[in-house]
N, C-alpha and C positions, 0 to 999 in steps of 0.2 A: 504493500500500500505506499503511496506515495504522498508527498504533504499536502497536495492541491486536492486528495479527496477529502481531508479533514472537514475543509468546507462543505461538506456532503454529510456532515456526523448529525447524530439528532441535538436538540435543544441541549439538553442535560444529558451527562454520564452518567447511568444507573450505579456504576459499581462504586464512581465518588461518591452518590447519592446514600450508598448502603454503608460504608465506611464512614462516612460524615455521620451519620445513624446512628453506630455502635461508638460510635467513639462520644457522642453527644450525651448517654446513656452515660457512660462511664463517666464523664465531666459532670452531671449532675448528682454520682451517686457520690464523688468524691467532694462535692461542693458540699450536700447534704450532711456527712460526716464533719466536716470543718462547720459546720453553724451546729449540729448538735453538741460537739466538743466544746462551741463557745459559749453553750448556754448549759453547759454541764451535764448534760443529758447522758451521755457517753463519755468514755474516758481511754482514748488512744494517745498512748507515748507518742510524738514526733520522731520516730526513728527515721534509718536509712528507707525505706520503703514510701514511708508515708511521706517523705521529702523527694523522691524519684517520682511516685505515682504520678503526679501534676504535670511533672515536666516532660512526659511522656505522652501523656494525653494530650495535653496543651500543643506538643511537636507535631502529630499526625493530623491534628485537626489545622492547626496553621500551615502545615504542608499540602494538606490534600487540597485546602481555603487556594493554596495559591495553582495549584495544579487545574482546578475551578475556574480560576479567575482567566489562565491561557484558553479553555476551550470556551468559553465565554466572546472570548475574542473572537476566535476562530470562525464562532458561527453569527459575529453582529461585527464585522471591524471601523464599518461607518461610526456606530452608534456607541461604540463600547468607552470611549474617553468620556461622554455624556453619562453613559448609565452609572460609573464609580464614581464621577464627581456629585451627581446623586443619591447613591448611595453613602457615599462620606458623608454627607449632611444630614441624610435620617438617622445613621449610626450617631451621630455624634449627638444627636439630640435622646436617643436611648441611653448611650455614654452618661450622660448628664442627670438623665433617671437614675441612673443606677449609682451614682454618686452621692444624687439626693438620697434617696431611700437609705444605703448605707450607714450618712450621716444621721440620718434620722434614727435609726432601729438598732445599730451597731457601730455607734462612733469612734469606740477602740479598733474598729478594722475598716473605717472609710475606704471606700476603692476609689483611688484619685484618676489612676490609669490602669486599669484590668484590660482583660483580652477585648472587652467591645469597645472600649478605647481604642486601643491599639488596631482594632478591623478598621475603627472609621476613620482615623491618620492616614494607615495603609492605605486607604481605598484611593487616597490622591494622588498616590506615589505607584499605585499597581499599571497604569497605564505606560510610565515612563520604564518600569520595569520591563514588560511585554516589548516596547521600541526597543531598547538595549537587551534582549534577552541574551544575547553570547556574554554579557556583560556577568551577569549573574551570578553564576558557579563563582568565580572569583571573590566579587564584592558581597556574598551572601556567607563565606566561609572568613573572611575577614571581618564582617561584622559581629558573627558569631563568636570567633575567638577573643574580641574589643569587649563584647558582653562578658566574656567568662571573668577577664580582668576586671572588669567595671565593678562587676558582683562583688569583688573581695575587697572594695573601697567602698567607705563612705566620706561622704561631702556635707560642709557646713550650710550649705546652699538649698533651698528644695525647688527653686524655680527647673530644673533641667532632670526633675527626676522622671517626668513621661519618654527621656532619651536615654536614661539606664543610670544616670550620676544620682544614686539612693542617698537621700538624706540621714543623717546621724538619726538615732531611735526613731526610724521611720517606722510603723507597723498600717498592714492594710491584711486586707482576706485577698486581694486579687492583684499582682504587680505585673505585667508586661510590656517591659518599656521594648520602643523601638529596636535598640541595643540589649540583646541580640535578636529578638524577635523577627523584625525585618527580615533579617537572613537567612532562616527557615523559609520565610515566606518566598521568595527569591528564589531559595534552592526549589520550593515547590513550582512555582511558573516556569523555571526553567527543565523541571521534568516533565511539565504538562502534556507538551508534543511526546514523548514517549510514550505516557500513561495512556493517552488517548488512541495513540495506536494499536492500543495493545489491547483496549478495552472498549472502545465505541460500540462495536457490535456485541458486547454481552448485555444479557436481559436473563430476568428473574421471572419467575412464575411461583416460589412456592410463597405461602402468606407470611412466613417468619422474613423472610426476605425482602418481600413490601412492605412489611411493616418499617422493617428500619430504614427502608429506601424512602419511605412518607418523613420519618424522623428527621431524615439525613436533608429533606428536601427543606422543613423547617423549625430546623435548627438554633434560627435567631430565636422566634415565637418563643420556642422552648427554653432557650436561654432567659429570654427574659421575665420569664414567669416562674421559674422551679423556685425561684428562691423567696417569693413573696407568696406562692403556693403554700411550703414548707411552715413558713412563718404563721399562716392565716390557719391552718390545719392544726398547728402545736396551740394555738390562742383556742379553738374550739374545744380542745381537749382538756380545756382549763388549766392549761400551763401557764404560770406568769412569769412574761420573758424579761418584762420591762419594769 
């Protein structure tokens, strides 16, 4: 299959949606465990597994989102830039809601630049990544390595926390700065062509696969509502959380 045939692929790649659907379930379960531990309802020690798990989940989600962005570009080149500009603007509004919600209900873990904030800002950069796709592997690896270094440091100023300069005594439930996570997204965009060529024709018939595919298509909605839903359920159970 040659590159030009990618223009004839379907609007969505089912394999990408399925992987994203499975991953969003793991993300929700992990976030729930963090919330329940915060309110003292479960007791889990933050061991190595507990530290590594969210990094693996997020890496898969961000990488596959990069591949999905490339697929979107191949299916609609003319409106691709406009689409991602509008997407970024919409996600900024949702991200602001997440910051406000956590500031009110869990102030000790307020999310200032979580994964939704990351996707909002990176949406404005994705068209550039696609345009200069050949540069993504080197730039992505460099950004990831820079992020490893920055995470060993702390800084006396807070205004660059979105970039990866973590301020002293910083505490949050969710932190996904552009460095290193933009590098993961770049690698996903670069791998998009290969992923699409190998999976665009794959379809699923089982109900389980279709369910995960549906969740993948609606991952943003699931992410937005999963924490408020949990807190609402806990309050209905009579637990005094605040």
